[in-house]
LUMVO-285773 format. One record per residue: residue in three letters; y, z, x of N, C-alpha, C in turn. Coordinates in steps of 0.001 Angstrom, whole numbers, padded with zeros to 6 digits, always signed. Each point is the difference from the previous one (the first is absolute). Layout:
N
alaYZXYZXYZX/...
END
This chain:
375
unk+041992+005676+027589-000278+001130+000871-001481+000367-000100/unk-000728+000246+001127-001418+000355-000041-000226+001485-000255/unk+001077+000824-000034-000124+001432-000272+000617+000287-001362/unk-000794+000585-000907+000475+000261-001359-000076+001500-000293/unk+001079+000542-000488+000061+001413-000349-000661+000214-001353/unk-000907+000972-000077-000656+000341-001267+000767+001175-000595/unk+000860-000295-000966+000898+001002-000549-000761+001166-000634/unk+000496+001197+000279-000520+001199-000661-001305+000526+000553/unk-000519-000616+001073-001282+000450+000556+000221+000501+001420/unk-000377+001262+000237+000158+000592+001337-001247+000794+000355/unk-000142+000269+001295-001108+000806+000488+000523+000866+001131/unk-000133+001301-000184+000531+000960+000988+001474-000278+000287/unk+000738-000348-001057+001424-000256+000155+000350-001367+000555/unk-001010-000831+000328+000235-001323+000570-000103-001073-001094/unk+001004-000927-000019+000015-001086-000982-001179-000946+000223/unk-000583-000467-001094-001112-000939+000093+000528-001426+000102/unk-000584-000799+000918+000369-001404+000192-001251-000875-000023/unk+000168-001195-000547-001070-000997+000055+000415-001073+001013/unk-000815-000202+001027+000297-000968+001059-000869-001224-000211/unk+000635-001165-000150-000738-001217-000326+000369-001119+000976/unk-001002-000684+000515+000193-001117+000927-000744-001216-000533/unk+000673-001132-000112-000622-001264-000395-000291-000836+001240/unk-001151-000656+000012-000342-000838+001132-000970-001092-000440/unk-000281-000930+000869-000902-001115-000286-001149+000022+000992/unk-001206-000134-000525-001172+000044+000865-000180-001321+000735/unk-000958-000026+000907-000267-001204+000783-000498-001152-000860/unk-000428+000301-001225-000459-001064-000909+001106-000458-000943/unk+001193+000574+000182+001116-000392-000850+000106+000809-001275/unk-000817+001037-000141+000005+000827-001201+001096+001065+000084/unk+000728+000180-001106+001046+001007-000057-000627+001380-000200/unk+000402+000943+000842-000549+001353-000071+001127+001023-000014/unk-000378+001233-000279+000975+001075-000078-000634+001303+000463/unk+000730+000760+000812-000430+001337+000412+000945+001008-000640/unk-000563+001018-000657+000815+001028-000629-000559+001370+000343/unk+000866+000890+000501-000401+001372+000307+001102+000960-000435/unk-000386+001267-000135+000933+001033-000467+000405+000883+001173/unk+001284+000354+000009+000499+000923+001028+000931+001003-000665/unk+000133+001178+000621+000905+001022-000502+001059+000272+001061/unk+001255-000154-000420+001093+000166+000933+000473-001336+000545/unk+001317-000154+000174+000587-001263+000452-000484-000398+001389/unk-000034+000944+000921-000408-000313+001371-001451-000471+000062/unk-000860+000666-000784-001409-000393-000015-000166-001400-000609/unk+000821-000314-001032-000065-001317-000633+000397-001099+000981/unk+001028+000255+000794+000441-000991+000977-001050-000196+001087/unk-000645+001129+000420-001040-000109+001021-001187-000803-000535/unk-000354+000264-001248-001122-000693-000622+000307-001486-000179/unk+001262-000311-000297+000394-001402-000142-000240-000762+001290/unk+000414+000576+001129-000206-000645+001303-001485-000156+000297/unk-000777+000998-000367-001442-000039+000236-000653-001121-000809/unk+000407-000116-001275-000572-001044-000846+000439-001389+000455/unk+001251-000119+000451+000454-001290+000521-000836-000429+001188/unk-000260+000954+000884-000813-000308+001182-001415-000388-000408/unk-000539+000723-000967-001353-000285-000466-000079-001363-000675/unk+001034-000310-000827-000007-001289-000707+000131-001154+000984/unk+000799+000217+001047+000163-001060+001002-001325-000309+000690/unk-000829+001025+000167-001264-000205+000707-000975-000851-000799/unk+000168+000032-001348-000891-000808-000826+000751-001123-000689/unk+001313-000075+000303+000838-000966-000709-000299-001412+000436/unk+000637-000856-000707-000216-001419+000206+000458-000462+001364/unk-000728-000873+000598+000404-000639+001248+000594-001351-000354/unk+000700-000602+000960+000593-001308-000258-001061-001024-000358/unk-001181+000166+000575-001053-000971-000249-000521+000045-001422/unk+000078+001169-000664-000579+000133-001332+001010-000261-001112/unk+001264+000135+000289+001013-000123-001043+000395-001449-000227/unk+000057-000399-001260+000457-001350-000307+001515-000013-000123/unk+000565-001170+000138+001446-000129-000160+000416+000374-001412/unk-000838-000324-000989+000307+000339-001385+000132+001511-000174/unk-000923+000771+000625+000062+001458-000088+001274+000527+000651/unk+000347-000588+001137+001227+000395+000688+001218-000290-000874/unk+000014-001177-000585+001119-000394-000864+000133+000941-001195/unk-001116+000323-000652+000039+000890-001167+000593+001359+000365/unk-000403+000523+001144+000507+001299+000448+001497-000093+000341/unk+000361-001080+000657+001397-000224+000388+000907-000046-001226/unk-000428-000709-001044+000800-000127-001211+000113+001343-000723/unk-001061+000779-000022+000032+001298-000676+001043+000920+000612/unk+000100-000009+001328+000983+000881+000636+001415-000571-000105/unk+000106-001339+000003+001327-000609+000006+000684+000084-001353/unk-000757+000100-001072+000606+000015-001324+000857+001247-000228/unk-000147+000983+000895+000800+001210-000114+001240-000038+000891/unk+000163-001069+000778+001085-000027+000988+001011-001123-000206/unk-000303-000988-000864+000927-001119-000208+000218-000231-001482/unk+001057-000736-000319+000295-000348-001386-001109-000872-000577/unk-000220+000118-001295-001060-000768-000656+000187-001495+000179/unk+001249-000479-000117+000256-001432+000143-000336-000479+001408/unk+000315+000828+001011-000321-000349+001392-001503-000085+000196/unk-000722+000978-000544-001452+000019+000143-000640-001195-000700/unk+000503-000360-001180-000574-001128-000733+000183-001311+000754/unk+001155-000184+000639+000225-001206+000794-000985-000066+001160/unk-000195+001145+000657-000922+000042+001138-001432-000267-000447/unk-000406+000595-001112-001358-000212-000504-000231-001461-000365/unk+001036-000633-000550-000118-001413-000377-000227-000874+001236/unk+000756+000255+001051-000147-000773+001237-001379+000216+000605/unk-000447+001254+000042-001299+000321+000593-001131-000658-000790/unk+000082+000080-001327-001056-000569-000852-000104-001510+000164/unk+001125-000649+000261+000006-001460+000068-000301-000550+001390/unk+000466+000695+001043-000053-000588+001336-000825+000783+001025/unk-000419+001229-000337-000690+000824+000996-001407+000375-000443/unk-000139+000569-001196-001314+000438-000462-001033-001128-000092/unk+000359-001194-000454-001019-001062-000060-000655-000294+001350/unk+000710+000236+001066-000534-000285+001334-000745+001203+000572/unk+000524+001213-000170-000532+001172+000702-000830+000940-000867/unk+000029-000144-001309-000501+000999-000940-001305+000680+000410/unk-001071-000766+000194-001318+000583+000276-000309+000124+001489/unk+000979-000233+000839-000201+000023+001443+000040+001434+000530/unk-000944+000352+000881+000024+001304+000652+001127+000012+001036/unk+000607+001161+000189+001156+000075+000876-000311-000410+001437/unk-001186+000359+000485-000305-000348+001389-000319-001485+000177/unk-000062-000732-001119-000212-001445+000065+001318-000778-000036/unk+001099+000711-000209+001310-000660-000039+000531-000079+001427/unk-000405-001029+000677+000374-000206+001394+001263-000850+000095/unk+000487-000171+001216+001170-000838+000218-000270-001432-000452/unk-001225-000465+000215-000361-001362-000405+000013-000143-001530/unk-000481+001039-000690+000000-000019-001462+001429-000004-000530/unk+000827+000832+000596+001396+000061-000425+000721-001315+000239/unk-000348-000682+001094+000609-001290+000292-000385-001031-001058/unk-001250+000064-000466-000436-000922-001057+000766+000268-001288/unk+000191+001280-000302+000784+000348-001188+001435-000504+000145/unk+000571+000184+001159+001380-000430+000224+000138-001506-000177/unk-000959-000757+000525+000032-001454-000147-000146-000405-001461/unk-000826+000754-000728-000181-000289-001421+001322+000184-000757/unk+000734+001036+000346+001307+000227-000628+000976-001097+000406/unk-000025-000369+001296+000887-001062+000488-000204-001293-000768/unk-001253-000309-000322-000327-001266-000642+000357-000036-001488/unk+000447+001126-000543+000432+000019-001390+001386-000606-000188/unk+000688-000243+001125+001322-000610-000076+001078+000913-000546/unk-000163+001299+000167+000972+000966-000500+001194+000111+000936/unk+001110+000463-000525+001189+000183+000829-000232+001116+001010/unk+000792+000008+001052-000128+001035+001016+000247+001393-000586/unk+001044+000198-000806+000182+001335-000593-001199+000444-000828/unk-000630-000933-000742-001155+000364-000807-001174+000379+000883/unk-000215-000765+001067-001105+000317+000919+000190+001376+000624/unk+001239+000319+000308+000281+001324+000574-000186+001092-001046/unk+000286-000305-001253-000242+000957-001079-001492+000262-000181/unk-000823-000982+000305-001455+000161-000085-000512+000822+001179/unk+000576-000239+001162-000426+000702+001215+000282+001497-000107/unk+001157+000361-000574+000453+001390+000000-000986+000981-000636/unk-000508-000247-001229-000932+000973-000584-001312+000107+000761/unk-000493-001103+000567-001224+000071+000793+000225+000877+001223/unk+001147-000141+000617+000339+000823+001149+000062+001481-000386/unk+000583+000292-001163+000110+001386-000459-001377+000594-000308/unk-000906-000804-000541-001355+000475-000295-000719+000378+001285/unk+000122-000848+001018-000653+000307+001272+000648+001206+000685/unk+001306+000146-000135+000667+001188+000550-000518+001267-000671/unk-000221-000085-001311-000553+001138-000730-001402+000331+000528/unk-000803-001032+000264-001347+000208+000516+000032+000701+001354/unk+000961-000363+000831+000140+000646+001309+000400+001461-000178/unk+000958+000249-000889+000458+001377-000229-001105+000896-000536/unk-000928-000595-000760-001108+000761-000579-001223+000038+000914/unk+000146-000544+001208-001095-000037+000988-001170-000870-000438/unk+000241-000956-000903-001041-000946-000367-000098-001115+001047/unk+001102-000271+000663+000049-001007+001049+000695+000584+001233/unk-000426-000386+001200+000647+000516+001218+001366-000621+000251/unk+000210-001231-000521+001271-000695+000222+000191-001054-001089/unk+001229-000446-000150+000331-001012-000996-000419-001378+000528/unk-000977-000653-000641-000475-001286+000504+001024-001131-000128/unk+001071+000217-000779+001009-001042-000153+000983-000057+001173/unk+000001+001053+000817+000996+000094+001070-000036-001206+000929/unk-001195-000388+000422-000125-001134+000926+000257-001341-000677/unk-000260-000060-001295+000164-001271-000712+001463-000397-000110/unk+000852+000941-000326+001428-000291-000136+000357-000516-001384/unk+001282-000014-000273+000508-000404-001310+000066-001517-000137/unk+000237-000431-001223+000189-001430-000250+001344-000444+000578/unk-000013-001167+000624+001223-000559+000573+000071-001479-000323/unk+001206-000520+000036+000212-001426-000217+001057-000467+000985/unk-000444-000691+001034+000915-000405+001064+001052-000979-000485/unk-000269-000686-001098+000909-001042-000460+000833+000416-001208/unk-000226+001222-000440+000725+000448-001192+001432+000350+000365/unk+000921-000571-000743+001397+000327+000213+000339+001260-000788/unk+000890+000789+000536+000425+001205-000690+000754-000394-001263/unk-000490+000494-001119+000626-000361-001265+001308+000759-000176/unk+001017-000719-000455+001294+000623-000215+000005+000722-001350/unk+000708+001092-000046+000155+000725-001246+000803-000852-000984/unk-000427-000005-001243+000705-000786-001010+000894+000922-000800/unk+001211-000442-000271+000926+000791-000799+001123-000894-000493/unk+000741+000505-000977+001148-000718-000519+001265+000456+000712/unk+000826-000965+000361+001341+000314+000461+000833+000375-001229/unk+001171+000621+000188+000837+000313-001164+000304-001220-000861/unk+000221-001153+000631+000300-001218-000764-001209-000453-000812/unk-001194+000070+000596-001209-000377-000730-000246+000955-001161/unk+000259+001275+000230-000176+000981-001076+000945-000291-001165/unk+001243-000341+000296+000949-000309-001069-000493-001177-000836/unk-000551-001019+000645-000534-001154-000734-001195+000410-000857/unk-000866+000837+000565-001187+000443-000713+000376+000788-001251/unk+000895+000988+000146+000316+000847-001151+000807-000763-001057/unk+000802-000981+000443+000752-000807-000960-000950-000834-000854/unk-000988-000614+000654-000991-000796-000729-000835+000882-000920/unk-000342+001182+000475-000796+000924-000808+000771+000430-001245/unk+001281+000312+000174+000805+000452-001135+000158-001108-001038/unk+000189-001222+000473+000147-001129-000919-001238-000161-000863/unk-001162+000279+000565-001245-000163-000750-000219+001145-000970/unk+000176+001244+000474-000317+001138-000869+000983+000140-001156/unk+001189-000534+000141+000975+000075-001085-000407-000830-001212/unk-000942-000911+000204-000425-000879-001103-001388+000353-000529/unk-000628+001069+000529-001400+000270-000348-000242+001364-000638/unk+001015+000731-000344-000221+001289-000650+000147+001171+000955/unk+000239+001190-000580+000359+001141+000836-001144+000465+000901/unk-001274-000211-000405-001107+000479+000825-000012-000674+001369/unk+000421-001273+000062+000009-000712+001271+000959+000624+001010/unk+000945+000797-000493+000920+000676+000917-000734+000975+000908/unk-001194+000441-000401-000796+000896+000848-000265-000628+001369/unk-000281-001303+000004-000294-000687+001262+001271-000160+000835/unk+001080-000321-000662+001298-000124+000669+000361+001313+000709/unk-000224+001113-000692+000295+001316+000566-000973+000331+001129/unk-001271-000375-000172-001014+000262+001034+000448-000563+001353/unk+000444-001253+000015+000396-000621+001262+001286+000618+000556/unk+000875+000460-000868+001205+000672+000477-000347+001316+000699/unk-000934+000750-000575-000417+001258+000639-000658-000282+001346/unk-000835-001046+000041-000678-000347+001246+000993-000357+001096/unk+001047-000748-000363+000966-000456+001000+000988+001100+000385/unk+000561+000701-000987+001066+000964+000278-000511+001381+000408/unk-001266+000325-000337-000542+001315+000352-001134-000080+001011/unk-000614-001182+000154-001053-000164+000999-001286+000731-000337/unk-000253+000243-001280-001205+000729-000389-001239-000889+000087/unk-001143+000632+000180-001277-000704-000066-000274-000381-001452/unk-000847-000998-000181-000307-000479-001351-000513+001121-000901/unk-000940+000796+000497-000553+001085-000801+001019+001064-000339/unk+000965+000218+000902+001054+000978-000248+000933-000471-001117/unk+000273-001311-000024+000841-000551-001078-000730+000117-001332/unk-001280-000351-000007-000785+000102-001230+000052+001417-000575/unk+000044+001012+000862-000109+001392-000442+001325+000611-000427/unk+001114-000683+000268+001311+000565-000325+000184+000165-001504/unk+000491+001167-000381+000350+000260-001391+001500+000259-000090/unk+000539-000103-001209+001435+000228-000172+000378+001415+000416/unk-000930+000931-000119+000276+001385+000393+000118+000156+001512/unk-000376-001032+000756+000122+000051+001458+001401-000355+000475/unk+000868-000360-000930+001399-000265+000348+000800+001261-000306/unk+000599+000567+001034+000801+001208-000130+001412-000303+000489/unk+000875-000356-000933+001350-000403+000398-000052-001306+000769/unk+000450+000041+001261-000047-001204+000834-001153+000041+000991/unk-001012+000839-000312-001143+000176+000904-001290-000467-000658/unk-000788-000727+000764-001319-000450-000446-001053+000851+000697/unk-000834+000677-000766-001008+000904+000555-001360-000692+000027/unk-000543-000185+001187-001305-000652+000163-001048+001089+000144/unk-000861+000118-000998-000974+001090-000017-001431-000460-000249/unk-000175-001242-000458-001338-000461-000388-000209-001446+000411/unk-001261-000434-000120-000346-001403+000214-001095-000360-000994/unk+000006-001238-000452-001038-000476-000921-000823-001073+000695/unk-001313+000190+000003-000909-000981+000578-000755-000684-001129/unk+000054-001335-000027-000655-000758-001071-001322-000628+000444/unk-000442+000310+001222-001181-000667+000530-001235+000903+000062/unk+000114+001227-000490-001138+000900-000014-000767-000149-001308/unk-001276+000381+000031-000814-000082-001204+000515+000993-001037/unk-000050-000429-001263+000408+000896-001062+001439-000150-000429/unk+000679-001052+000446+001375-000223-000434+001021+000599+000947/unk+001250+000042-000457+001095+000508+000829-000281+001442+000426/unk+000306+000280+001261-000164+001350+000532+001314+000460+000610/unk+000539+001096-000522+001232+000563+000542-000345+001028+001058/unk+000556-000172+001182-000284+000873+001132+001315+000391+000675/unk-000030+000955+000928+001189+000240+000820+000290-001250+000826/unk+001229-000142+000519+000306-001149+000854-000892-000031+001235/unk+000179-001033+000830-000904-000273+001111-000132+001165+000973/unk+001078+000695+000288-000041+001139+000908+001102+000979-000380/unk+000051+001136+000711+000971+001040-000326+001427-000511+000121/unk+000264-000844+001003+001340-000531+000208+000421-000950-001110/unk-000970-000506-000743+000312-000931-001082+000563+000697-001227/unk-000106+001321-000052+000658+000757-001063+001451+000173+000434/unk+000912-000720-000652+001358-000063+000506+001001-000204-001130/unk+001251+000329+000290+001110-000228-000916+000916-001053+000607/unk+000351-001014-000787+000829-001086+000491+001250-000136-000856/unk+001149-000073+000647+001231-000260-000736-000038-001438-000500/unk+000317-000199-001259-000117-001317-000620+001251-000828+000305/unk-000167-001182+000617+001156-000879+000252+000635-000434-001320/unk+001283-000277+000022+000728-000348-001222-000568-001225-000723/unk-000375-001096+000716-000566-001156-000729-001275+000359-000752/unk-000835+000845+000607-001231+000412-000671+000310+000931-001161/unk+000951+000895+000180+000364+000917-001075+000481-000759-001237/unk+000798-001040+000220+000507-000788-001128-001152-000661-000757/unk-000976-000524+000741-001156-000652-000625-000833+001025-000769/unk-000213+001185+000574-000788+001043-000654+000684+000482-001285/unk+001301+000170+000050+000725+000462-001189-000070-001027-001127/unk+000162-001281+000354-000102-001046-001019-001420-000064-000560/unk-000993+000150+000869-001401-000041-000418-000296+001139-000978/unk+000523+001187+000289-000255+001142-000883+000664-000206-001354/unk+001189-000572+000005+000667-000274-001278-000817-000970-000844/unk-000544-001027+000649-000815-000975-000727-001245+000669-000582/unk-000639+000881+000798-001192+000695-000493+000337+000904-001178/unk+001088+000745+000137+000388+000920-001068+000306-000752-001300/unk+000513-001209+000117+000364-000805-001176-001197-000721-000611/unk-001017-000317+000823-001082-000871-000483-001366+000667-000127/unk-000235+001088+000730-001338+000596+000001-000082+001181-000954/unk-001044+000039-000796-000216+001091-000943-000628+001180+000737/unk+000594+001179-000169-000557+001198+000618+000305+000135+001472/unk+000999-000713+000494+000347+000067+001413+000339+001433+000419/unk-000498+000399+001200+000368+001301+000557-000062-000072+001524/unk+000477+001032+000654+000121-000003+001458-001338+000056+000723/unk-001096+000210-000731-001311+000025+000641-000595-001402+000104/unk+000706-000989-000540-000467-001390+000105+000228-000517+001415/unk-000805-000993+000356+000148-000640+001311+001241-000878+000004/unk+000736+000033+001110+001209-000822+000099-000350-001473-000137/unk-001063-000403+000658-000444-001400-000068-001288-000075-000815/unk+000135-000162-001304-001190-000141-000823+000011+000776-001288/unk+000782+001076-000057+000038+000781-001231-001153+000977-000088/unk-000907-000223-000933-001115+000929-000197-001090-000157+001042/unk+000008-001101+000752-000997-000232+001052+000632-000842+001102/unk-000443+000187+001244+000568-000789+001096-000272-001491-000183/unk+000836-000822+000612-000235-001438+000014-001297-000310+000725/unk-000593-001159-000281-001204-000419+000694+000377-000685+001327/unk-000785+000275+001038+000232-000634+001306+000038-001521-000121/unk-000949-000547-000768-000095-001452-000133+001244-000569-000683/unk+000533+000727-000984+001198-000464-000700+001208+000018+000924/unk+000105+001028+000826+001101+000083+000964-000086-001160+000988/unk-001201-000302+000475-000183-001110+000939+000372-001331-000642/unk-000384-000181-001253+000329-001246-000703+001511-000180-000131/unk+000706+001090-000359+001457-000099-000118+000640-000259+001365/unk-000559+000585+001033+000531-000209+001345-000016-001485+000361/unk-001117-000647-000273-000123-001433+000281+000966-000810-000867/unk+000070+000361-001277+000848-000740-000938+001484+000115+000371/unk+000438+001213+000301+001413+000213+000322+000391-000673+001314/unk-000876+000086+000998+000335-000585+001306+000081-001521-000088/unk-000893-000607-000802+000055-001450-000175+001278-000403-000734/unk+000344+000768-001015+001223-000300-000758+001243+000153+000880/unk-000077+000918+000973+001144+000249+000884+000060-000984+001163/unk-001099-000711+000239-000053-000921+001122-000097+000699+001342/unk-000635+001189+000006-000207+000727+001258-001498+000161+000228/unk-000362+000355+001216-001417+000194+000317-000571+001149-000823/unk-001291-000046-000268-000670+001093-000697-000537+000978+001035/unk+000416+001250-000098-000501+001021+000908-000912+000943-000776/unk-000787+000790+000728-000889+000956-000653+000827+001109-000658/unk-000604+000711-000941+000685+001132-000625+000379+001018+001067/unk-000899+000249+000955+000271+000980+001057+001160-000449+000887/unk+000257-001303+000042+001079-000504+000845+001387+000331-000548/unk+000096+000383-001264+001282+000495-000506+000337+001324+000685/unk-001015+000768+000308+000171+001244+000763+000473-000331+001417/unk-000611-001044+000592+000461-000459+001317+001451-000485-000076/unk+000349-000642-001104+001368-000502-000158+000993+001162+000010/unk-000363+001072-000671+000837+001204-000038+000213+000544+001410/unk-001099+000175+000732+000087+000566+001349+000702-000953+000962/unk-000262-001296-000142+000597-000989+000897+001512-000036-000158/unk+000469+000089-001250+001436-000001-000251+000660+001196+000684/unk-000602+001174-000145+000566+001208+000605-000052-000065+001527/unk-001121-000509+000539-000138-000090+001455+001033-000957+000584/unk+000200-001126-000666+000975-000981+000485+001428+000534-000039/unk+000234+000996-000845+001324+000609-000070+000111+001220+000910/unk-001055+000228+000819+000053+001078+000982-000206+001393-000556/unk-000589+000120-001207-000272+001320-000572-001033+000715+000872/unk+000221+001280+000233-000892+000797+000846-001452-000149-000432/unk-000885-000197+000975-001419-000236-000288-000629+001195-000714/unk+000508+001203+000257-000539+001187-000674+000286-000040-001500/unk+001188-000482-000373+000336-000099-001412-000850-001064-000686/unk-000248-001109+000701-000861-001042-000573-001410+000549-000210/unk-000504+000744+000989-001331+000601-000117-000057+000959-001184/unk+001068+000784-000193+000040+000944-001118-000003-000740-001329/unk+000818-001044-000101+000079-000741-001256-001328-000676-000327/unk-000695-000475+001013-001279-000673-000224-001140+000984-000210/unk+000208+001265+000349-001061+000993-000160-001076-000122+001051/unk+000367-000445+001209-000977-000103+001079-000338+001382+000550/unk-001257+000202+000348-000436+001297+000522+000465+000210+001433/unk+000190-001093+000747+000450+000087+001387+001077-001043+000247/unk+001016+000377+000755+001084-000932+000275-000492-001161+000861/unk-001101+000230+000754-000550-001082+000825-000441-001182-000852/unk-000491+000291-001210-000426-001076-000906+001196-000892-000329/unk+001114+000640-000310+001215-000745-000346+000508-000784+001200/unk+000026+000650+001150+000534-000653+001201-000854-001197+000398/unk-001323+000168-000017-000884-001100+000393+000120-001184-000945/unk+000354+000266-001254+000095-001064-000994+001355-000690+000012/unk+001069+000771+000213+001344-000552-000216+000914+000008+001225/unk-000489+000433+001151+000879+000099+001177+000588-001345+000396/unk-000742-001099-000242+000496-001323+000398+001155-000470-000887/unk+000281+000752-001059+001075-000387-000908+001329+000660+000363/unk+000104+000472+001217+001242+000607+000473+000665-000913+001022/unk+000358-001233-000367+000539-000967+000961+001354+000382+000557/unk+000743+000819-000712+001350+000329+000434+000011+001116+001038/unk-001092+000698+000168-000006+001141+000894+000250-000395+001452/unk-000579-001140+000444+000210-000427+001380+001475-000314+000243/unk+000638-000686-000955+001407-000324+000152+000855+001266+000040/unk-000336+000969-000840+000754+001244-000005-000181+000757+001296/unk-001250-000007+000517-000265+000701+001255+000788-000611+001150/unk+000033-001330+000086+000732-000681+001069+001500+000237-000143/unk+000459+000029-001259+001424+000235-000228+000410+001377+000508/unk-000854+000995-000207+000280+001350+000496+000059+000014+001522/unk-000992-000663+000610-000060-000010+001474+001164-000795+000579/unk+000402-001062-000680+001120-000806+000496+001287+000805+000032/unk+000098+001018-000835+001228+000759-000067+000136+001081+001050/unk-001077+000163+000801+000047+001013+001048+000244-000678+001348/unk+001159+000233+000582+000346-000623+001272+000153+001046+001094/
END
């Protein structure tokens, strides 16, 4: 906020306020205007006056470098998105955008320049989804510049997004119930011969399949999150941020959810807890369900995934695809899309529908059957 209340200071009964405006000069230098006002209305009037004044001397598109724009964009965005989301975006920008645009003045970023950048990205041989992931933050940076009146329009608009005329739509990967049975049977055969700690991985995959949780949500589960036959999802653990594991709220508000535990998963959880209580010193309900005193490592989970799938003679799917397997099973059985969205913790039902609507093959037959019955 550019208006700050100065506590305990008044004049003629009017509260004292400090009005501060940050701006960038035509030479790229960061500046600040600060003035004092008494009374809320006067502070707001002064704020508008200073904004107008700063705009008159503020940076033009010709003087501002892309690096300066990026720095400002990141400062404001760090207050609006999750840390893990911001770190992913910063990584993409640092690798694929800043090396090309960093010292370039905004008015020098023409359609021709953008086309050269686009071709440079194309020649890296990256997948279409990755190229689109690179395009997105650059587009957001330019949108921010337009909103801040640094640019009259988004220069990416005419260029368009990355496309691949020959790319086939990739099918979602997931396990059928039969494939899952083979996977868990092979996994159980292995962990039974390797000690009780290996059961953590066996349980991890059961939670992923039967509850459809995200990887970070499984990592964050503690025994205290089990309340009778209910699993309470309240946290997520991110292992890719600097400084070690970071526990955060789940991905969005809808991701905070309570899920009734299916009987096969409940049986596995109960057996797992008995093993922990018998083998672990100092065991308590504040321990992680999968890992004990600390969550399992992502790399270890991936290694077991490959090992178990090979032993089972089934395809190896990504860890996230166990979540798809959960949703696909429910969709194929005609479970209401709203319930699937709730179980997955999606913020919007459109996300669920766009991802899984094609898995409702029986709906057309049911619809025709209804219509056939009306004569």
